C-alpha positions in Angstrom: 14.4 2.2 39.9 15.4 3.8 43.5 13.3 6.3 45.4 15.7 8.9 44.5 16.1 8.3 41.0 12.1 8.2 40.6 12.0 11.9 42.3 14.8 13.1 39.7 12.7 12.0 37.1 9.2 13.4 38.4 10.7 16.6 39.3 12.3 17.1 35.9 9.5 16.1 34.0 8.6 19.4 33.5 11.6 20.3 31.6 11.4 16.8 29.5 7.9 17.7 28.5 7.3 20.8 29.2 10.7 23.1 28.3 13.3 21.3 25.9 10.0 21.2 23.7 9.0 24.5 24.6 9.6 26.1 21.2 6.3 24.4 19.8 4.8 24.1 23.3 5.2 27.2 24.6 4.8 29.8 22.1 4.0 28.5 18.5 1.8 25.7 18.6 -0.2 27.4 21.7 -0.3 30.3 19.2 -1.5 28.6 16.3 -4.3 26.0 18.3 -5.9 29.3 19.7 -4.2 30.8 22.6 -4.9 34.5 22.6 -2.4 36.5 21.3 0.4 34.0 21.8 0.2 33.7 25.6 0.5 30.0 27.1 -2.9 29.1 28.5 -3.3 29.4 32.2 -3.3 26.6 34.0 -5.9 27.0 36.4 -8.9 30.0 36.3 -7.1 32.7 38.4 -3.3 33.3 39.3 -2.3 31.4 42.0 -1.5 33.8 45.4 2.5 34.0 46.1 3.9 31.8 48.9 5.9 33.7 51.4 7.9 30.4 51.3 11.5 30.2 52.3 13.1 31.1 48.8 11.2 34.2 48.5 13.9 36.8 48.5 16.3 34.5 49.7 19.9 35.9 49.0 23.3 34.1 47.8 24.5 35.0 51.4 21.6 33.5 53.0 21.8 30.4 50.9 25.2 29.6 51.8 24.3 30.2 55.5 21.3 27.7 55.0 23.8 25.0 53.5 26.8 25.5 55.7 24.7 25.1 58.7 22.7 22.1 57.0 19.2 23.8 56.7 19.3 22.5 53.4 21.5 20.8 50.5 22.5 21.9 47.4 20.1 19.5 45.7 17.2 20.5 48.2 17.5 23.9 47.2 17.0 22.9 43.3 14.5 21.0 44.0 12.5 23.9 45.5 13.6 26.4 42.9 12.3 23.8 40.5 9.0 23.3 42.2 8.7 26.9 42.6 9.2 27.1 38.7 6.5 24.5 38.2 4.2 26.7 40.5 4.2 29.9 39.0 6.1 29.8 35.6 4.4 26.9 34.7 1.0 27.1 36.3 -0.7 29.7 38.2 0.3 33.2 36.8 2.2 31.4 34.1 5.2 33.8 33.7 6.9 31.6 31.2 10.4 33.0 32.2 12.3 29.8 32.1 12.6 28.2 28.5 14.4 25.0 29.9 15.4 23.5 33.2 19.0 21.5 33.3 18.1 17.8 32.9 21.4 16.9 35.0 20.5 19.9 37.7 19.9 17.5 40.7 22.8 15.4 40.2 25.5 18.1 39.5 23.7 19.5 42.6 24.6 16.1 44.5 28.0 16.0 43.5 28.8 19.7 44.7 27.0 19.0 47.9 29.7 15.9 48.0 32.3 17.9 47.3 31.3 20.5 50.6 30.9 17.7 52.6 34.4 16.7 52.0 35.3 20.3 52.8 35.7 21.8 49.4 33.7 25.1 49.0 34.5 26.8 46.1 33.3 30.0 46.1 30.1 32.7 47.7 28.6 30.5 44.6 29.1 27.1 45.5 25.8 25.1 45.1 23.8 28.1 44.3 21.4 27.9 41.4 21.5 30.0 38.8 19.7 31.0 35.4 21.5 31.9 31.9 19.8 33.4 29.5 19.3 31.6 26.0 22.0 32.7 24.2 24.6 31.4 26.2 26.3 28.4 25.0 26.4 25.5 27.4 27.9 22.1 26.4 25.4 20.0 28.0 22.3 18.6 27.4 20.1 22.3 27.2 20.1 24.0 24.1 21.1 27.4 23.3 18.8 28.9 20.3 18.4 32.8 21.3 14.6 31.6 21.2 14.9 30.7 17.6 13.4 27.4 16.3 16.3 27.5 14.1 19.1 26.5 16.6 16.8 24.0 18.1 17.9 20.3 18.3 21.8 21.1 17.5 23.3 21.8 21.3 26.5 24.2 21.4 29.6 22.4 21.3 31.4 23.8 24.1 30.7 26.2 26.9 30.7 30.0 27.0 33.7 31.0 28.6 31.1 32.8 31.4 29.1 29.3 31.6 33.0 27.9 32.0 33.4 30.5 34.8 30.6 29.6 36.7 30.9 25.7 36.5 34.2 26.6 38.1 33.1 28.7 40.8 30.6 25.9 42.0 27.4 27.9 40.7 24.6 25.4 39.6 23.3 26.2 36.2 19.3 25.7 36.9 18.5 26.1 33.5 17.9 28.8 30.7 15.6 31.8 30.3 13.3 32.9 27.7 14.4 36.0 25.8 12.9 38.5 22.9 14.3 36.1 20.2 17.6 37.2 18.8 18.2 39.3 21.7 15.4 41.7 20.2 16.8 42.6 16.7 14.8 40.7 14.1 12.1 43.0 14.1 11.3 47.0 14.5 7.7 46.2 15.5 8.7 43.1 17.9 7.2 42.3 21.6 10.0 42.1 24.3 9.9 39.1 25.8 8.4 36.9 23.0 10.2 34.2 21.3 9.4 31.7 18.6 10.7 29.1 20.6 9.5 30.4 24.2 6.2 32.3 23.5 5.5 35.4 25.4 7.2 35.9 28.9 4.8 38.2 31.8 5.8 40.5 33.7 5.3 39.3 37.4 3.8 42.7 38.7 1.3 42.7 36.1 0.9 39.7 34.1 -0.5 41.9 31.3 2.6 44.1 31.0 5.7 43.4 29.3 9.0 42.2 30.9 11.0 44.7 28.8 13.8 43.1 26.5 15.8 41.2 25.8 16.9 39.8 28.8 13.1 39.6 30.0 13.3 35.8 31.2 16.1 36.4 33.2 14.5 39.8 35.2 11.4 37.8 35.4 12.8 35.2 37.1 14.8 36.8 39.6 12.1 38.8 40.3 9.7 35.8 41.1 12.5 33.9 43.0 13.1 31.2 40.4 16.7 31.4 41.0 19.3 33.4 43.2 20.4 35.3 40.4 20.6 34.9 36.4 22.7 36.1 33.6 21.6 38.3 31.2 23.3 40.2 28.0 22.9 43.8 26.5 23.6 45.7 23.7 22.1 48.7 24.7 19.3 48.4 27.5 18.7 45.0 27.5 20.2 44.3 30.8 19.0 47.7 32.6 15.5 47.8 31.0 14.5 44.2 32.0 15.8 44.6 35.5 13.8 47.8 36.2 10.8 46.5 34.6 10.8 43.9 37.0 12.2 45.7 40.2 15.9 43.9 40.5 19.4 45.1 40.5 21.2 44.8 37.0 24.8 45.6 36.0 25.7 46.3 32.4 29.6 46.0 33.1 32.2 47.9 31.2 32.9 46.3 27.4 35.6 44.0 27.9 35.0 43.0 31.7 33.1 39.9 30.7 34.0 37.7 27.7 31.3 37.0 25.0 32.7 34.0 23.5 30.1 31.8 23.2 27.3 34.1 23.4 25.0 34.4 20.3 26.0 38.1 19.1 24.4 41.2 17.9 27.4 43.7 17.9 30.9 43.2 19.4 31.3 47.0 20.0 28.6 47.0 22.4 27.5 43.4 23.3 28.0 42.1 26.8 26.8 39.6 29.7 25.8 41.0 33.1 24.5 40.3 36.6 21.1 40.2 37.4 19.8 40.1 41.0 17.5 41.1 43.5 20.2 43.1 45.6 23.2 44.5 44.6 25.4 42.1 46.9 24.1 39.3 44.8 24.8 41.2 41.7 28.5 41.8 42.6 29.1 38.4 44.1 27.9 37.1 40.5 29.8 39.8 38.6 32.8 38.9 40.3 32.6 35.3 39.3 32.1 36.4 35.3 35.4 38.4 35.0 38.4 37.3 33.5 40.6 37.6 30.8 39.8 35.1 27.7 41.9 34.4 24.7 38.6 33.9 22.6 37.2 37.8 23.0 40.3 39.8 22.2 37.9 43.0 23.9 39.1 41.2 27.8 42.8 41.7 27.3 42.0 45.7 28.4 40.2 44.1 31.3 43.6 42.8 33.2 44.7 44.7 36.2 41.2 46.5 36.2 38.8 43.4 37.0 38.2 42.1 40.8 37.3 38.5 41.8 35.2 40.2 44.8 33.0 43.2 43.9 31.5 42.9 47.4 34.5 44.6 48.9 33.0 48.0 47.3 30.0 47.6 49.3 29.3 50.5 51.6 26.3 51.8 52.6 27.8 55.4 53.5 29.3 55.3 50.2 26.9 58.5 48.7 29.0 60.3 51.1 30.8 63.3 49.5 29.8 61.4 46.0 29.0 64.0 43.3 26.3 62.8 41.0 25.2 64.6 38.0 21.5 64.3 36.7 21.2 63.8 33.2 17.8 66.0 32.9 17.3 65.4 29.5 15.9 61.6 29.7 13.6 63.1 32.2 10.2 64.4 30.9 8.3 61.5 29.5 6.2 60.8 33.0 5.5 62.8 35.5 5.1 60.4 37.5 8.8 58.9 36.9 10.1 62.5 37.6 8.1 62.4 40.5 10.2 59.1 41.5 13.2 60.7 40.2 13.0 63.9 42.6 12.3 61.4 45.5 15.8 59.5 44.4 17.8 62.8 44.4 16.4 63.8 47.5 17.7 60.5 49.3 21.0 61.0 47.5 21.0 64.4 49.1 20.2 62.7 52.5 22.7 60.0 52.4 25.6 62.7 51.5 25.8 63.6 47.7 26.1 66.3 46.0 24.0 67.1 43.5 24.7 68.7 39.9 21.6 69.1 38.2 21.5 69.3 35.2 24.3 67.8 33.7 23.5 66.7 30.5 25.7 65.0 27.9 26.8 67.5 25.2 26.1 64.7 22.6 22.5 63.9 23.7 20.5 62.4 20.9 23.3 63.2 18.2 23.9 59.2 17.6 21.0 57.7 17.6 21.2 57.1 13.6 24.7 56.1 13.4 24.5 53.5 16.5 22.1 51.7 14.5 24.1 51.6 11.4 26.7 49.9 13.5 24.7 47.1 14.8 23.5 46.5 11.5 26.9 46.0 10.0 28.4 44.2 13.2 25.6 42.2 13.3 26.0 40.2 9.9 29.3 39.7 10.7 29.2 38.4 14.4 26.2 36.3 13.4 27.8 34.7 10.6 30.8 34.0 12.3 29.1 32.3 15.3 26.6 30.4 12.7 29.8 29.1 11.3 31.3 27.9 14.3 28.1 26.3 15.7 28.2 23.1 13.7 26.2 21.1 11.4 22.6 21.4 11.7 22.0 24.9 11.9 21.8 27.9 9.4 25.2 29.0 8.9 25.0 32.7 7.8 22.1 35.4 8.4 21.0 34.6 5.0 20.1 31.2 5.4 18.7 32.4 9.0 16.3 34.4 6.6 15.3 31.7 4.5 14.5 29.4 7.5 12.2 32.0 9.0 10.4 32.6 5.7 10.2 28.9 5.1 8.8 28.5 8.5 6.7 31.8 8.7 3.5 30.8 10.6 5.5 29.1 13.5 8.7 32.3 13.6 6.7 35.2 12.5 3.4 34.8 13.2 3.2 38.7 14.6 6.0 40.8 13.3 8.7 39.7 10.7 12.4 40.0 9.9 13.4 43.8 8.8 16.1 44.3 10.6 17.4 40.9 9.5 17.0 41.8 6.1 18.4 45.4 6.6 21.8 43.4 7.9 22.0 41.2 5.3 22.4 44.0 2.6 25.4 45.6 4.6 28.7 45.3 3.2 32.0 43.9 5.4 33.5 46.1 8.4 36.1 47.4 6.0 33.2 49.6 4.6 34.0 53.4 4.9 30.4 53.9 5.8 30.6 51.6 9.3 33.9 52.7 10.1 32.9 56.5 9.9 29.8 55.5 11.8 31.6 53.8 14.6 34.2 56.7 14.9 31.3 58.8 15.6 29.9 56.7 18.3 33.0 56.4 20.0 33.6 59.7 19.9 30.3 61.3 20.9 29.5 58.4 23.7 32.4 58.8 25.1 35.0 62.1 24.7 32.0 64.5 23.7 29.7 62.5 25.7 30.1 60.8 29.1 33.6 61.8 29.8 33.3 65.3 28.8 30.2 65.8 31.2 32.4 64.2 34.3 35.2 65.6 33.7 33.6 69.5 33.5 31.7 68.7 36.6 34.3 66.3 38.5 31.4 63.5 38.9 31.5 60.1 40.2 28.5 59.0 38.5 25.8 60.4 36.1 21.9 59.1 37.3 18.6 59.1 35.2 15.9 57.2 34.8 16.1 53.6 33.0 13.0 53.8 31.7 9.2 54.2 32.5 6.7 51.7 33.9 6.1 48.4 31.9 3.7 48.7 29.1 0.7 46.5 28.4 2.4 43.9 26.1 1.0 44.5 22.3 1.5 41.2 20.1 -0.1 43.6 17.0 1.6 46.8 17.2 4.6 45.9 19.2 6.4 47.6 22.4 5.5 50.9 23.9 8.7 51.8 24.8 8.4 55.6 26.9 11.6 56.5 27.8 14.9 55.2 28.7 18.5 56.2 29.6 20.5 53.2 28.4 22.3 54.4 25.2 25.2 56.8 25.9 26.5 53.9 28.4 25.8 51.2 25.8 27.4 53.0 22.5 30.2 53.9 24.8 30.8 50.2 26.4 30.6 52.0 29.8 28.9 50.4 33.0 25.6 51.1 33.3 23.8 49.7 37.0 19.6 49.8 37.7 18.3 50.1 41.0 14.8 49.7 41.8 13.7 53.6 42.5 10.0 53.0 43.3 6.6 52.2 41.8 4.1 53.9 39.6 0.6 52.0 39.8 2.7 49.3 41.5 5.0 48.8 38.7 8.5 49.0 39.3 11.0 51.8 37.7 14.7 51.7 38.1 17.5 54.5 38.1 20.2 54.0 36.3 24.2 54.8 37.7 26.4 55.3 34.8 30.1 56.7 34.7 33.5 56.1 33.0 34.9 52.8 31.4 35.7 50.3 34.4 34.0 52.5 37.0 32.1 49.4 38.7 33.4 50.0 41.9 32.6 53.3 42.1 29.3 52.7 40.5 28.6 49.8 43.0 29.6 51.7 46.3 27.1 54.4 45.0 24.3 52.1 44.1 24.9 50.0 47.0 24.6 53.0 49.3 21.3 54.3 47.6 19.9 51.0 48.0 20.5 51.0 51.4 18.8 54.1 52.1 15.8 53.5 50.2 15.1 49.7 50.0 12.4 50.1 47.2 12.6 46.3 46.1 9.3 44.4 46.9 8.4 40.9 45.9 5.6 40.7 43.0 2.1 40.2 43.5 1.5 38.3 40.4 -1.5 40.7 40.1 -3.7 40.0 36.6 -3.3 43.5 35.7 -2.3 47.0 36.9 -4.4 49.0 40.0 -4.6 52.2 38.1 -5.1 54.3 41.4 -2.3 56.0 43.4 
C-alpha cells in the first residue's frame, strides 16, 4: 500500500469505526452501557483547550486565497478539518456534532485539486469543505437517516437537488451533521440535538448546554470550525435557533428559493434548507450555490427571476443608512439580559444610520400557533409517506411502519422520550381534509397579509427585528427542552426569509438577533444583517467550557 493510501486509511478510520456506526456507538449503545444521560463518554478527563490553529475562524474567501496561493490544497484542507473533528468532536469536549464523515472526502478533494491545477475553478466554493445535515440525501457511501436507526443501512438512491448543486460548484461534501431526530418532530418532550443514531450534540460554548434544534449539529460544527460552513433545514426555527445558540449566522430563505427535493420532510408549506456560517459573507456564498429552479420541487418555480447566483453583491457595510427597521416588541420580555442585548443592538442600528420604529408589532401575533401545528401534522404524514415510498426497499415505507419500528426498538430509539407527535400525525386524514385546508388558509392569511406584510406596509419597513431566542439552556434528557423565547414563527409560517446574526452573550452564552421581512427580500435583509455584523462584530469562537460562568 502506498504512503498516501495509508494516510487516507488512517484519517478516515474515524469515519468507518466511529461515524458510520454512530447509531450504536455514539448514542444508543453508549446510553445503554451506562454513559450518563445519553452523552458520549469523554475521551479525556477534561476538555482540551481549543488551539488557535490556522483553520479557526477561516473564511471561504481566506480558504480560496490559501489554495490559490499554494498555502494548502483542497486535500490538505480536508485533512486538517478531519483532524480537528477528531480532536474536538470525538475527543476533548466531545461535541458530537458530526455524525459521519465522507469516506471519499480525500479522493474527491484530490480530484478538485487536479481541476484547479488544470485551470478550472468552478466557483468560490471549489475545494471548500461543507457539512450537510443528516436529512439531506447524498447518493454516495454516506447514510441519510434523519438521525433514526430505521434508515441506517439503506443509502439514498440519488442526490438531493442542493447536494448536486454543491457538487457542481466544486464544494467538498465533508460529511453529515447530527440533528434532532426527524428534525425534532417526534415528541413534545424531546431534547434538541439528540438522535437515536447520533446521540446528544453539545453546545461548544458550554458543553452542558443545548445546541437548539433541529440543525443542531450543523450549528455546532460551524461554530467549532469543523468546516467552512454547513447546510441546515428549518420548518420553524431550526436554522435560526441553532445559529443563535452557537453564535453563528443562519439564513432561513424564502420558501421556494431553495429546493427541498431529496430532503427528509416535515411539511412542504414551511420546509426549507439554508446556509449556516460564521459570517454573513460566507452564508451568502453558500446561499448562491443552493438556489435554483428544480423540476422535482414545484415551489421553486416561483423563484425564477428572483434568485441570485451571487448574494455577496448585496453586502454593504453602510447598508443601514436610511433603512427603516421595525421592532417586534411582543417577542421581548422573556429575559432581562436578552432585552439589554437587544437594546444595545437597537442603539447600534441607530448609530449606523437606521430609523427605528418601536414598537412595530405584528397584528396577528400569537393567533395561529395551534393552526400551525395542525398543518404540520397533516403535511408530515403525507410528505413523509411520499419520501419513504421513494426511498427504496430496506426502510419503513410509511409513517405507520416507522411508528412500528420505533416500538420494536424502543430501548434504542426511545430511551428518553416517545413518539406522540408521530402518533398524532398518523391519525390525520388526507390533505383534502377541510380541517387542514382551513388551518393552512388561516396560517397564510394571519402570517402574511395580516402579519408581516401588514406591519411592513403600515410603517414602510425594510425589515423587522426581534431576539432570535434566549441563551442556550442546560440539556435535559429527563424533561426535554426549556425554550425561553423565540421569534421564528411568523417568517416560518409565512414562508418568508429570516436571518440570524450574533448579537452578544449572556454569561458567555450566545444570543442572536433576527432580521425578517417579505418574500424574496433576501437582498435587503443581507444588506442590513451584514451592516449590523460589521458594526458590532460580536462573533467570537467558543472556548469549550464545561459549563457557563454565571457571573457578569
